[in-house]
GUSEDREN-91593 format. One record per residue (C-alpha): residue number from 1; chain; z, y, x. Coordinates in Angstrom, 2 decimals. Example, Ala and Ser with C-alpha at 12.3 -4.5 7.8 and 13.67 -1.06 7.14 Angstrom:
<rs>
[1; "A"; [7.80; -4.50; 12.30]] [2; "A"; [7.14; -1.06; 13.67]] 
</rs>
This chain:
<rs>
[1; "A"; [0.03; -0.18; -0.12]] [2; "A"; [0.74; 2.27; 2.89]] [3; "A"; [-2.58; 1.91; 4.54]] [4; "A"; [-4.46; 2.14; 1.63]] [5; "A"; [-2.79; 5.24; 0.44]] [6; "A"; [-3.11; 6.91; 3.77]] [7; "A"; [-7.08; 5.87; 4.06]] [8; "A"; [-7.78; 6.97; 0.69]] [9; "A"; [-5.93; 10.42; 1.00]] [10; "A"; [-7.55; 11.08; 4.58]] [11; "A"; [-11.14; 10.04; 3.43]] [12; "A"; [-11.27; 12.19; 0.10]] [13; "A"; [-8.96; 15.19; 1.21]] [14; "A"; [-9.73; 15.52; 4.58]] [15; "A"; [-13.09; 14.18; 5.38]] [16; "A"; [-11.23; 12.13; 8.00]] [17; "A"; [-11.50; 8.19; 8.29]] [18; "A"; [-8.33; 6.69; 9.51]] [19; "A"; [-8.41; 3.30; 10.97]] [20; "A"; [-4.93; 1.52; 10.73]] [21; "A"; [-3.39; -0.20; 13.91]] [22; "A"; [-1.07; -2.88; 13.75]] [23; "A"; [2.48; -1.64; 12.56]] [24; "A"; [4.89; -1.06; 15.15]] [25; "A"; [7.69; -3.60; 15.83]] [26; "A"; [10.29; -0.65; 16.57]] [27; "A"; [10.92; 2.13; 14.14]] [28; "A"; [10.44; 5.24; 16.12]] [29; "A"; [12.64; 7.99; 15.49]] [30; "A"; [12.61; 10.33; 18.37]] [31; "A"; [9.34; 12.78; 18.43]] [32; "A"; [8.45; 15.35; 21.28]] [33; "A"; [5.77; 17.90; 20.44]] [34; "A"; [5.04; 16.70; 17.20]] [35; "A"; [5.15; 17.65; 13.46]] [36; "A"; [6.82; 15.32; 10.63]] [37; "A"; [6.10; 15.63; 6.94]] [38; "A"; [8.87; 13.82; 4.94]] [39; "A"; [9.30; 13.17; 1.13]] [40; "A"; [12.49; 11.10; -0.21]] [41; "A"; [12.13; 8.77; -2.96]] [42; "A"; [15.03; 8.48; -5.50]] [43; "A"; [15.47; 6.58; -8.36]] [44; "A"; [14.71; 2.51; -9.00]] [45; "A"; [13.59; 2.88; -5.30]] [46; "A"; [15.35; 4.73; -2.62]] [47; "A"; [13.95; 5.96; 0.78]] [48; "A"; [11.36; 8.15; 2.27]] [49; "A"; [7.69; 8.43; 3.29]] [50; "A"; [6.69; 10.47; 6.34]] [51; "A"; [3.92; 11.43; 8.39]] [52; "A"; [4.08; 12.29; 12.13]] [53; "A"; [1.73; 13.57; 14.46]] [54; "A"; [1.46; 15.01; 17.92]] [55; "A"; [1.08; 18.94; 17.54]] [56; "A"; [-2.64; 18.68; 18.67]] [57; "A"; [-3.46; 16.12; 16.15]] [58; "A"; [-1.60; 17.99; 13.41]] [59; "A"; [-3.40; 21.08; 14.27]] [60; "A"; [-6.83; 19.35; 14.08]] [61; "A"; [-6.01; 17.61; 10.69]] [62; "A"; [-4.62; 20.78; 9.28]] [63; "A"; [-7.84; 22.59; 10.15]] [64; "A"; [-9.94; 19.99; 8.22]] [65; "A"; [-7.48; 19.90; 5.34]] [66; "A"; [-7.39; 23.65; 4.74]] [67; "A"; [-10.75; 24.50; 5.90]] [68; "A"; [-9.23; 27.28; 8.40]] [69; "A"; [-8.98; 27.57; 12.13]] [70; "A"; [-5.32; 27.20; 13.07]] [71; "A"; [-4.06; 28.62; 16.44]] [72; "A"; [-0.64; 26.96; 16.90]] [73; "A"; [1.79; 24.77; 15.12]] [74; "A"; [2.99; 27.13; 12.44]] [75; "A"; [3.48; 27.49; 8.87]] [76; "A"; [0.00; 26.22; 7.92]] [77; "A"; [0.62; 23.02; 9.76]] [78; "A"; [4.13; 22.46; 8.29]] [79; "A"; [2.79; 23.29; 4.85]] [80; "A"; [0.12; 20.89; 5.24]] [81; "A"; [2.11; 18.05; 6.46]] [82; "A"; [4.65; 18.66; 3.56]] [83; "A"; [1.84; 18.21; 1.43]] [84; "A"; [0.15; 15.13; 2.90]] [85; "A"; [3.71; 13.48; 2.82]] [86; "A"; [3.96; 14.55; -1.01]] [87; "A"; [0.41; 13.23; -1.62]] [88; "A"; [1.06; 9.65; 0.43]] [89; "A"; [4.77; 9.49; -1.49]] [90; "A"; [2.82; 10.09; -4.90]] [91; "A"; [0.20; 7.34; -4.37]] [92; "A"; [2.85; 4.94; -2.83]] [93; "A"; [5.26; 5.65; -5.78]] [94; "A"; [2.62; 4.24; -8.17]] [95; "A"; [2.28; 1.14; -6.17]] [96; "A"; [6.12; 0.60; -6.44]] [97; "A"; [6.22; 1.73; -10.12]] [98; "A"; [3.44; 1.33; -12.08]] [99; "A"; [4.60; 4.19; -14.74]] [100; "A"; [5.77; 6.15; -11.94]] [101; "A"; [8.43; 7.54; -14.25]] [102; "A"; [11.45; 5.58; -12.52]] [103; "A"; [11.28; 7.26; -9.06]] [104; "A"; [11.37; 11.09; -8.32]] [105; "A"; [10.06; 12.67; -5.11]] [106; "A"; [11.86; 15.21; -3.48]] [107; "A"; [10.62; 18.48; -2.41]] [108; "A"; [8.47; 18.21; 0.83]] [109; "A"; [10.13; 19.10; 3.94]] [110; "A"; [9.27; 19.02; 7.59]] [111; "A"; [10.41; 19.00; 11.19]] [112; "A"; [8.43; 20.23; 14.17]] [113; "A"; [9.43; 21.00; 17.69]] [114; "A"; [9.67; 19.87; 21.22]] [115; "A"; [12.29; 17.15; 20.73]] [116; "A"; [13.62; 16.02; 17.60]] [117; "A"; [15.07; 12.99; 15.87]] [118; "A"; [14.74; 11.82; 12.41]] [119; "A"; [17.18; 9.24; 10.67]] [120; "A"; [16.91; 8.38; 7.10]] [121; "A"; [18.04; 5.05; 5.48]] [122; "A"; [20.64; 3.21; 7.39]] [123; "A"; [19.96; -0.29; 5.84]] [124; "A"; [16.31; -0.22; 4.75]] [125; "A"; [13.14; -2.27; 4.92]] [126; "A"; [10.68; -0.14; 6.98]] [127; "A"; [7.13; -0.16; 7.99]] [128; "A"; [5.71; 2.44; 10.56]] [129; "A"; [1.93; 2.35; 10.78]] [130; "A"; [-0.08; 4.07; 13.61]] [131; "A"; [-3.86; 5.10; 12.63]] [132; "A"; [-6.56; 6.13; 14.87]] [133; "A"; [-8.85; 8.94; 13.77]] [134; "A"; [-11.58; 11.47; 15.55]] [135; "A"; [-8.67; 13.95; 15.40]] [136; "A"; [-6.49; 11.48; 17.59]] [137; "A"; [-3.33; 9.16; 16.35]] [138; "A"; [-0.73; 9.73; 13.95]] [139; "A"; [1.85; 7.47; 12.17]] [140; "A"; [2.82; 6.84; 8.63]] [141; "A"; [6.26; 5.77; 7.78]] [142; "A"; [7.79; 3.94; 4.77]] [143; "A"; [11.64; 3.39; 4.31]] [144; "A"; [12.91; 1.91; 1.43]] [145; "A"; [16.80; 0.97; 1.14]] [146; "A"; [17.73; -2.34; 0.74]] 
</rs>
């Protein structure tokens, strides 16, 4: 579901092919010179959906997404990654609950910077999938509380 949602959004909204690589064997929670868009899940399913990318990749994706030239990792990039996380979570939510009515999504949030750590659900099932694209590699993460 995470792969399909990511590929559908990137192909239809960003006009960028995203090729899934094998899921990571260890959860990555430390990021450097990166941007992360994050959405919380609440209701019958609790957890989070996040998209992570190095700053240069995030800028390139944002330029495609917004159709604007972006000079640095600022508000345009963080807003775009929050919205990408929101779209991913919306698609994944429908896979987790056919009606979508039993899961609510948080307001999009983001983290960006030279060095940061993200920790969500302590006891969770998770998957972190790297994707390759013409703009570089990025990762999509899904965590669901046990």
